[in-house]
N, C-alpha and C positions, 0 to 999 in steps of 0.2 A: 219302350212300347214302340212298335214300328207304325210309321205313317206313309201312305202312297199319295203322291201328289200328280195329278195330270198335268203336264206342260207342253205347250205348243213352240216350236221354234220359229226363227223368222221365216223359213221356207215353208212354214204350215204342216210340219210332220209333228205328229204327236209321240212323245216321251214321257216316260213315267219315273219319278224319282222316288225312291225308296230311303226313308231315313230312320235309323234306330237311334233311339235316346232311352238310356237307361240311368237311374240314380247311380251316381259315384262311377260312371263307366265314360268314356269318350264318344261322343256323338259321331256316327258313321253314316255316310250317303253314299248312294251309287244311283245311275241314270241306266234306264233300260229301254228297249224298244217295244217289249211286250209287257203287259200288266202281269200277267202270270209269272214272267221271271223275276219281276221286282218282287212279287209276294213270296217266291220260294227263296228269293235272296234273303230277303227281311226275315222270314222264319228262321233260315239257318244261322244268321248272323246273331240274331236275338238269343238263341239257343246257345250258341258258342259264348256269348258274352255272359248269360246267366250262369253257366258252368264253370266261369272263370278260366276259359281256354284261348281268350282273345289277347292279341297283342296288337298294337299300331304297325300299320306298314312302315318299313324302314325307308328312310328320306334317302333320296338319290344323293351321289357324292356331289359336292358344289364345287365348280370351276371359278377361279379367279384372273383377272387381267395379267398376272405374272405368268399362269400356265399357258395361256394363249401367247404371251410374247416368247416364251421359251420354245414354244412348238413352232411358232413362224420363224425363230432363228435357227432351229434346227432342221426344219424341213424345206423352208420356202427360200430362204437367203441362199442357201449353197447352190442352188438350181439358177440364180440369177447372175446377171454379168457383174464383173468387178465394180463398175461405175454404179450401179444400184446399191451396191452393198456399202460402198463407201458414202453415199448419200444418206444411207439409212444410218450411220454413225453420227453424221453432222447433225441430224434431225433429234436425235436423243438429246 
């Protein structure tokens, strides 16, 4: 079943949140500026879920601190002076 909620932002703008919740299916929601867009999206999403063609959106790849450190050592450190590189080794 799809529900549409009228929401007001901190700036006073009106947004509409469409939420589709079906039994044994993941609940999905999206926010729109126009109510008609929210209704259309809710109808389409609900019909896709009923027909078993809906899959969850894929998660974005996660990055960790080690990736950032490797990138820093490969991209930034070679451009720095030798003194800066030596200080970096002492701080680790």
